[in-house]
Kinemage of the C-alpha trace (Angstrom):
@kinemage 1
@onewidth
@group {chain A} dominant
@subgroup {mainchain}
@vectorlist {calphas} color= white
{ca met a 1} P 14.123 -12.410 -1.938
{ca lys a 2} L 14.115 -8.276 -1.509
{ca lys a 3} L 11.735 -7.088 2.047
{ca ile a 4} L 11.074 -4.003 2.540
{ca ile a 5} L 10.970 -2.365 6.585
{ca ile a 6} L 9.131 0.348 6.992
{ca ile a 7} L 10.158 1.565 10.950
{ca pro a 8} L 7.570 4.022 12.353
{ca leu a 9} L 9.561 7.728 13.083
{ca leu a 10} L 7.595 10.631 14.125
{ca ala a 11} L 10.274 12.619 11.975
{ca leu a 12} L 8.698 13.101 8.500
{ca gly a 13} L 12.284 13.892 6.425
{ca leu a 14} L 12.282 10.927 4.129
{ca ile a 15} L 13.264 10.850 0.469
{ca ala a 16} L 10.461 11.550 -1.944
{ca cys a 17} L 10.192 9.094 -4.088
{ca gln a 18} L 8.057 10.443 -7.406
{ca ala a 19} L 7.692 14.090 -8.508
{ca asn a 20} L 5.546 16.351 -6.368
{ca thr a 21} L 2.730 18.651 -7.121
{ca ala a 22} L 3.201 21.898 -6.447
{ca glu a 23} L 3.267 22.887 -2.826
{ca ile a 24} L 3.561 26.989 -2.764
{ca pro a 25} L 1.265 29.498 -0.764
{ca val a 26} L -1.716 30.624 -2.766
{ca lys a 27} L -5.038 31.964 -2.727
{ca lys a 28} L -7.911 29.844 -2.838
{ca glu a 29} L -10.858 29.822 -5.352
{ca thr a 30} L -13.959 30.992 -4.115
{ca asn a 31} L -16.871 33.457 -5.025
{ca glu a 32} L -15.664 35.972 -2.812
{ca thr a 33} L -12.119 36.031 -4.661
{ca asn a 34} L -12.712 35.066 -7.995
{ca glu a 35} L -14.187 37.456 -10.515
{ca asn a 36} L -15.001 35.230 -12.664
{ca gln a 37} L -17.030 33.472 -10.387
{ca glu a 38} L -18.760 36.134 -8.666
{ca val a 39} L -21.873 35.708 -7.341
{ca asn a 40} L -24.862 37.841 -5.845
{ca glu a 41} L -25.239 35.900 -2.865
{ca ser a 42} L -29.403 37.004 -2.663
{ca asn a 43} L -29.767 35.303 -6.214
{ca ser a 44} L -27.706 32.215 -4.940
{ca pro a 45} L -30.091 29.446 -3.156
{ca asn a 46} L -29.575 29.267 0.591
{ca asn a 47} L -26.933 31.621 0.045
{ca glu a 48} L -24.562 29.409 -0.912
{ca phe a 49} L -21.303 29.206 -2.925
{ca glu a 50} L -21.482 27.601 -6.333
{ca lys a 51} L -19.489 24.658 -6.770
{ca val a 52} L -16.273 24.037 -8.683
{ca asp a 53} L -16.253 21.162 -11.041
{ca val a 54} L -14.509 18.273 -9.290
{ca ala a 55} L -13.850 17.100 -13.040
{ca leu a 56} L -10.594 18.867 -12.559
{ca tyr a 57} L -9.316 16.326 -10.397
{ca asp a 58} L -9.537 13.921 -13.181
{ca lys a 59} L -5.887 14.035 -14.170
{ca val a 60} L -4.947 13.051 -10.629
{ca ile a 61} L -7.275 10.452 -10.422
{ca asp a 62} L -6.018 8.665 -13.443
{ca asn a 63} L -2.640 8.941 -12.556
{ca tyr a 64} L -3.338 7.121 -9.102
{ca ala a 65} L -5.442 4.739 -11.085
{ca thr a 66} L -2.140 4.017 -13.547
{ca phe a 67} L -0.251 3.746 -10.329
{ca thr a 68} L -2.543 0.853 -9.253
{ca glu a 69} L -2.047 -0.981 -12.649
{ca met a 70} L 1.675 -1.282 -12.207
{ca ser a 71} L 4.200 -3.746 -10.811
{ca leu a 72} L 6.698 -2.233 -7.743
{ca glu a 73} L 9.468 -2.126 -10.378
{ca glu a 74} L 7.635 -0.498 -12.417
{ca ala a 75} L 5.960 2.224 -10.345
{ca glu a 76} L 9.676 2.639 -9.057
{ca asn a 77} L 11.000 4.038 -12.371
{ca ala a 78} L 7.649 5.889 -13.575
{ca ser a 79} L 6.837 9.793 -12.831
{ca leu a 80} L 3.598 10.183 -12.343
{ca glu a 81} L 2.471 13.809 -11.702
{ca gly a 82} L 1.313 14.230 -8.231
{ca val a 83} L 1.378 10.503 -7.043
{ca lys a 84} L 2.593 10.639 -3.499
{ca ser a 85} L 4.912 8.136 -1.466
{ca gly a 86} L 1.956 7.117 0.464
{ca ala a 87} L 0.648 5.084 -2.442
{ca tyr a 88} L 3.726 3.041 -2.256
{ca asp a 89} L 2.222 0.935 0.870
{ca tyr a 90} L -0.356 -0.751 -2.039
{ca leu a 91} L 2.488 -2.414 -3.632
{ca tyr a 92} L 4.446 -3.643 -0.340
{ca thr a 93} L 1.878 -4.566 1.773
{ca gly a 94} L -1.040 -6.050 -0.616
{ca asn a 95} L -2.035 -8.184 2.143
{ca ile a 96} L -3.365 -5.236 4.261
{ca phe a 97} L -5.010 -2.860 1.477
{ca glu a 98} L -6.547 -3.945 -1.513
{ca gly a 99} L -7.066 -0.473 -3.679
{ca ile a 100} L -6.946 2.760 -3.651
{ca ser a 101} L -10.488 5.122 -3.091
{ca val a 102} L -11.206 8.462 -3.479
{ca thr a 103} L -14.182 10.742 -2.593
{ca tyr a 104} L -15.327 14.234 -2.174
{ca tyr a 105} L -15.015 16.295 0.817
{ca asp a 106} L -15.234 20.121 0.923
{ca leu a 107} L -12.855 20.767 4.342
{ca asn a 108} L -13.892 24.581 5.184
{ca asp a 109} L -17.630 24.756 3.658
{ca asp a 110} L -16.411 27.446 0.577
{ca gly a 111} L -18.000 25.394 -1.964
{ca val a 112} L -14.897 23.971 -3.093
{ca glu a 113} L -14.848 19.947 -2.636
{ca glu a 114} L -11.591 18.751 -2.236
{ca leu a 115} L -10.352 15.448 -3.296
{ca leu a 116} L -9.061 12.756 -0.909
{ca ile a 117} L -7.207 9.668 -1.598
{ca ala a 118} L -6.877 6.887 0.322
{ca leu a 119} L -5.514 3.053 0.575
{ca arg a 120} L -8.925 0.796 1.560
{ca thr a 121} L -8.370 -2.318 3.393
{ca asp a 122} L -10.777 -5.491 2.948
{ca ser a 123} L -12.469 -4.485 6.121
{ca gly a 124} L -13.785 -0.779 5.053
{ca gly a 125} L -10.984 1.110 6.314
{ca tyr a 126} L -9.014 4.152 4.444
{ca ala a 127} L -5.860 5.568 5.186
{ca leu a 128} L -6.000 8.722 3.949
{ca ile a 129} L -2.585 9.626 1.990
{ca asp a 130} L -2.925 12.672 -0.217
{ca leu a 131} L -5.158 15.423 -0.151
{ca phe a 132} L -6.198 18.001 -2.966
{ca thr a 133} L -7.699 21.380 -3.681
{ca ile a 134} L -8.295 23.759 -6.772
{ca val a 135} L -6.989 27.451 -6.497
{ca asp a 136} L -7.558 29.641 -9.290
{ca gly a 137} L -8.569 27.008 -11.388
{ca glu a 138} L -5.574 24.706 -10.858
{ca val a 139} L -5.388 21.728 -8.598
{ca ile a 140} L -3.267 21.945 -5.754
{ca ser a 141} L -1.728 18.972 -3.624
{ca leu a 142} L -2.319 20.040 0.543
{ca phe a 143} L 0.081 17.194 1.189
{ca thr a 144} L 3.541 17.283 1.400
{ca asp a 145} L 5.245 13.623 0.131
{ca glu a 146} L 6.598 13.543 3.216
{ca met a 147} L 3.307 13.506 4.770
{ca ser a 148} L 1.960 11.014 2.774
{ca ala a 149} L 5.059 9.011 3.370
{ca ser a 150} L 4.994 9.017 6.964
{ca ala a 151} L 0.965 7.532 6.555
{ca met a 152} L 2.886 4.410 5.442
{ca tyr a 153} L 3.867 3.346 9.035
{ca lys a 154} L 2.259 0.561 11.413
{ca arg a 155} L 0.369 1.961 13.693
{ca ser a 156} L 0.340 5.409 12.213
{ca gly a 157} L -2.208 7.761 10.175
{ca phe a 158} L -3.974 10.511 9.590
{ca ser a 159} L -7.227 11.802 10.953
{ca leu a 160} L -9.400 14.553 9.529
{ca ser a 161} L -11.228 17.033 11.824
{ca glu a 162} L -14.226 18.606 11.423
{ca asn a 163} L -12.512 22.083 10.898
{ca gly a 164} L -10.236 20.677 8.092
{ca asn a 165} L -7.251 20.288 10.109
{ca leu a 166} L -5.439 17.027 10.331
{ca ile a 167} L -3.656 14.909 13.147
{ca tyr a 168} L -0.904 12.342 12.852
{ca thr a 169} L -0.453 9.997 15.278
{ca thr a 170} L 2.002 6.802 15.376
{ca ala a 171} L 2.933 4.888 18.324
{ca ser a 172} L 6.268 2.902 18.576
{ca gly a 173} L 6.275 -1.098 19.268
{ca lys a 174} L 6.740 0.220 23.043
{ca gly a 175} L 3.662 1.934 22.695
{ca glu a 176} L 5.137 5.490 23.064
{ca arg a 177} L 2.770 8.054 21.363
{ca tyr a 178} L 3.519 10.268 18.821
{ca gly a 179} L 1.606 13.168 16.985
{ca val a 180} L 1.393 16.354 14.846
{ca ile a 181} L -1.639 18.330 14.738
{ca tyr a 182} L -1.663 20.394 11.425
{ca glu a 183} L -3.853 23.423 10.883
{ca leu a 184} L -5.408 24.158 7.790
{ca lys a 185} L -4.365 27.906 6.580
{ca glu a 186} L -7.470 29.240 4.566
{ca glu a 187} L -6.222 32.375 3.150
{ca glu a 188} L -2.928 30.228 1.827
{ca met a 189} L -4.871 26.959 1.418
{ca glu a 190} L -1.859 25.313 2.952
{ca tyr a 191} L -1.313 22.665 6.086
{ca val a 192} L 0.947 24.520 8.879
{ca glu a 193} L 2.583 22.377 11.775
{ca thr a 194} L 1.073 23.833 15.096
{ca tyr a 195} L 1.648 21.610 17.412
{ca glu a 196} L 3.993 18.112 18.060
{ca val a 197} L 4.465 15.462 20.214
{ca ser a 198} L 7.877 13.224 20.653
{ca leu a 199} L 9.688 11.294 22.764
{ca thr a 200} L 10.968 13.827 24.924
{ca glu a 201} L 8.510 16.855 24.823
{ca gly a 202} L 4.769 17.820 24.248
{ca asp a 203} L 1.373 16.419 25.869
{ca phe a 204} L -0.356 13.625 23.939
{ca glu a 205} L -3.792 14.923 25.858
{ca ile a 206} L -3.323 17.900 23.433
{ca ile a 207} L -3.421 15.071 20.543
{ca glu a 208} L -6.267 13.474 22.140
{ca lys a 209} L -8.347 16.635 22.993
{ca glu a 210} L -8.245 17.450 18.660
{ca leu a 211} L -9.234 13.712 17.971
{ca glu a 212} L -12.589 14.119 19.727
{ca asn a 213} L -13.682 16.211 16.460
{ca thr a 214} L -12.687 14.190 14.090
{ca leu a 215} L -14.603 13.340 10.738
{ca asp a 216} L -15.224 9.412 10.569
{ca ile a 217} L -13.689 9.316 6.999
{ca lys a 218} L -15.400 5.942 6.487
{ca thr a 219} L -18.993 7.288 6.282
{ca leu a 220} L -17.724 9.345 3.039
{ca asp a 221} L -18.932 8.059 -0.316
{ca trp a 222} L -15.743 6.846 -1.797
{ca asn a 223} L -14.889 5.064 -4.754
{ca ala a 224} L -12.494 2.628 -6.081
{ca ile a 225} L -10.429 3.216 -8.764
{ca glu a 226} L -8.150 0.848 -9.323
{ca lys a 227} L -8.592 -2.110 -12.487
{ca glu a 228} L -9.523 -5.327 -11.066
{ca lys a 229} L -6.372 -7.120 -10.330
{ca glu a 230} L -6.314 -10.818 -11.923
{ca arg a 231} L -6.273 -13.467 -9.230
{ca thr a 232} L -2.820 -14.612 -8.710
{ca val a 233} L -1.126 -17.654 -7.406
{ca tyr a 234} L -0.204 -15.762 -4.232
{ca asp a 235} L -3.983 -14.598 -3.739
{ca asp a 236} L -5.395 -18.263 -4.105
{ca phe a 237} L -2.384 -19.127 -1.542
{ca met a 238} L -3.910 -16.281 0.755
{ca asp a 239} L -6.875 -17.866 0.506
{ca gly a 240} L -6.030 -21.614 1.546
{ca asp a 241} L -5.886 -22.859 -2.388
{ca phe a 242} L -2.373 -24.363 -2.376
{ca ser a 243} L -3.453 -26.778 -5.355
{ca ala a 244} L -0.749 -25.107 -7.727
{ca ile a 245} L 1.961 -26.264 -5.775
{ca glu a 246} L 0.546 -29.985 -6.112
{ca gly a 247} L 1.709 -32.109 -8.271
{ca ile a 248} L 4.847 -34.227 -9.210
{ca trp a 249} L 7.970 -31.955 -9.636
{ca lys a 250} L 11.619 -32.864 -10.627
{ca asn a 251} L 14.700 -30.597 -10.463
{ca gly a 252} L 18.199 -31.310 -12.742
{ca tyr a 253} L 19.984 -33.323 -10.210
{ca asp a 254} L 20.113 -37.025 -11.703
{ca asn a 255} L 18.973 -38.934 -7.674
{ca glu a 256} L 16.532 -39.682 -4.980
{ca gly a 257} L 15.375 -36.151 -4.191
{ca ser a 258} L 15.270 -34.763 -7.843
{ca leu a 259} L 10.740 -36.165 -8.380
{ca val a 260} L 8.821 -35.033 -5.331
{ca arg a 261} L 5.083 -35.314 -5.364
{ca ile a 262} L 3.158 -32.589 -3.284
{ca glu a 263} L -0.740 -33.308 -2.339
{ca gly a 264} L -2.350 -31.119 0.115
{ca asn a 265} L -0.270 -30.345 2.958
{ca glu a 266} L 2.276 -33.988 2.308
{ca phe a 267} L 5.387 -33.430 0.523
{ca ser a 268} L 7.129 -36.957 -0.701
{ca tyr a 269} L 10.255 -37.923 -2.051
{ca lys a 270} L 10.673 -41.369 -4.348
{ca asp a 271} L 11.750 -43.048 -1.826
{ca gly a 272} L 8.756 -42.637 0.226
{ca ser a 273} L 9.684 -40.613 2.917
{ca arg a 274} L 7.553 -37.464 3.935
{ca leu a 275} L 7.630 -34.458 5.640
{ca ile a 276} L 4.575 -31.879 6.323
{ca ile a 277} L 4.402 -28.773 4.134
{ca asp a 278} L 3.244 -25.276 5.861
{ca phe a 279} L 2.469 -21.899 3.740
{ca thr a 280} L 3.785 -19.142 6.083
{ca lys a 281} L 2.189 -15.934 5.159
{ca glu a 282} L 4.294 -13.410 7.381
{ca asp a 283} L 7.147 -14.560 4.949
{ca ser a 284} L 5.095 -14.432 1.659
{ca asp a 285} L 4.374 -11.905 -1.072
{ca glu a 286} L 3.637 -11.836 -4.788
{ca glu a 287} L 7.464 -12.001 -5.868
{ca ser a 288} L 7.584 -15.594 -3.812
{ca ser a 289} L 5.935 -18.208 -1.138
{ca ile a 290} L 7.298 -19.600 1.156
{ca phe a 291} L 6.735 -22.561 2.781
{ca asn a 292} L 8.246 -24.731 6.187
{ca leu a 293} L 9.499 -28.574 5.081
{ca met a 294} L 8.879 -30.478 8.701
{ca glu a 295} L 9.058 -33.725 9.765
{ca glu a 296} L 5.527 -35.123 11.545
{ca asp a 297} L 6.508 -33.829 14.910
{ca gly a 298} L 7.114 -30.854 13.755
{ca ile a 299} L 11.156 -30.385 13.906
{ca gly a 300} L 12.809 -29.183 10.956
{ca gly a 301} L 14.401 -26.191 9.269
{ca ala a 302} L 14.897 -26.285 5.112
{ca arg a 303} L 12.163 -24.042 3.397
{ca leu a 304} L 10.748 -24.346 -0.115
{ca phe a 305} L 10.880 -21.143 -2.173
{ca phe a 306} L 7.956 -20.783 -4.798
{ca tyr a 307} L 8.324 -18.454 -7.663
{ca pro a 308} L 4.941 -18.224 -9.680
{ca glu a 309} L 5.879 -17.971 -13.633
{ca asn a 310} L 6.477 -14.878 -15.070
{ca ser a 311} L 8.708 -13.969 -12.013
{ca glu a 312} L 12.795 -13.841 -11.658
{ca ile a 313} L 14.624 -15.752 -9.099
{ca glu a 314} L 16.694 -13.620 -6.746
{ca phe a 315} L 17.491 -14.777 -3.571
{ca gly a 316} L 19.164 -12.551 -1.014
{ca asp a 317} L 21.434 -10.706 -3.497
{ca glu a 318} L 22.289 -13.231 -5.841
{ca phe a 319} L 20.014 -14.150 -9.278
{ca ile a 320} L 19.247 -17.512 -10.236
{ca pro a 321} L 18.779 -18.306 -13.861
{ca ser a 322} L 15.426 -20.247 -14.400
{ca asp a 323} L 12.473 -20.786 -16.803
{ca ala a 324} L 10.515 -17.891 -15.835
{ca lys a 325} L 7.591 -18.918 -17.927
{ca lys a 326} L 6.815 -21.506 -15.337
{ca asn a 327} L 6.086 -22.202 -11.616
{ca arg a 328} L 9.156 -23.077 -9.898
{ca phe a 329} L 10.667 -23.793 -6.834
{ca phe a 330} L 14.021 -24.700 -4.403
{ca ile a 331} L 14.077 -25.995 -0.901
{ca thr a 332} L 17.387 -24.495 1.093
{ca gln a 333} L 18.072 -23.672 4.804
{ca thr a 334} L 20.429 -20.287 3.786
{ca asp a 335} L 22.177 -20.502 0.844
{ca ala a 336} L 20.984 -19.487 -2.556
{ca pro a 337} L 20.544 -22.859 -4.711
{ca glu a 338} L 22.526 -23.685 -8.336
{ca glu a 339} L 20.129 -23.891 -11.353
{ca lys a 340} L 20.130 -27.406 -11.171
{ca ala a 341} L 18.013 -27.637 -7.612
{ca ile a 342} L 15.239 -25.652 -9.156
{ca tyr a 343} L 11.977 -28.161 -9.411
{ca tyr a 344} L 9.598 -27.944 -12.238
{ca lys a 345} L 6.442 -29.421 -12.332
{ca val a 346} L 6.401 -32.074 -14.574
{ca ser a 347} L 2.873 -33.706 -14.032
{ca glu a 348} L -0.797 -32.749 -12.150
{ca leu a 349} L -1.664 -35.742 -9.587
{ca lys a 350} L -3.963 -38.140 -11.187
{ca asp a 351} L -7.350 -38.614 -9.952
């Protein structure tokens, strides 16, 4: 089973995963700069600017919504304009982020509401991965792909200052803290890195001072954009429902170990010997779920690898032929199994 490991780094120079929205310096559209929207402030209630139509963001939102319906393989081979690398954390760590949400917020009080895009946790947290504005009637991203990708690291993320600046913070496993301040240049409407704290230079107290005036983005009016996913066996396992693996299973060999019974947390062979089965959340994902097999005293070493229907078995670098239309599992300590070693359910448990 393939695993993706992302190590927190301060350097943001990551390979772009998808086509990026153009990021050339442009002048932002406001009532003061666009003759087509020029309004006499004395005739405008409370001297406010006219609002720009946020429907211009709809294509961006549709692309992100389409992304949420894809599998990881489909997303890696797709080309969705404007979808940044940070969105991939939704697919990489489905046990952390439950969806993608959007909201609107005027960063600099000029009447143009920006589009904020964030990954959403089930606890109501939001990780900012993209930010768009409207310039001369065109939608422009204020995030580079590298900035978005950096939000994927553990203990990392962007905070939005009340003055529109961005503060990126991250920490290593040893507790060292790093940070970057991105100042919003309103003339060009782009973010420019103005301060950086690295392992060798910089003062993190400056970052902390900037963080004192940040906006609590959880209070904004967020809207989920993903379609509700069909519930999977993996979702049931994560919730403690293991009924999908209960039953009588058989592999392709003709021996005492070819027929097994799983009920609750008990794994029994035909000869009556019994093991305890224990789900490992940290090692499981949508592609395969892993269970430890142990003696009653906790001694063991073998693992059961469960593959749901409509998935292929890939163990290490080896592809194992199997009937992908069915749920399957195999047991091993280290080596990839033979095709005959794969178990299929032959009957449910009798009441």
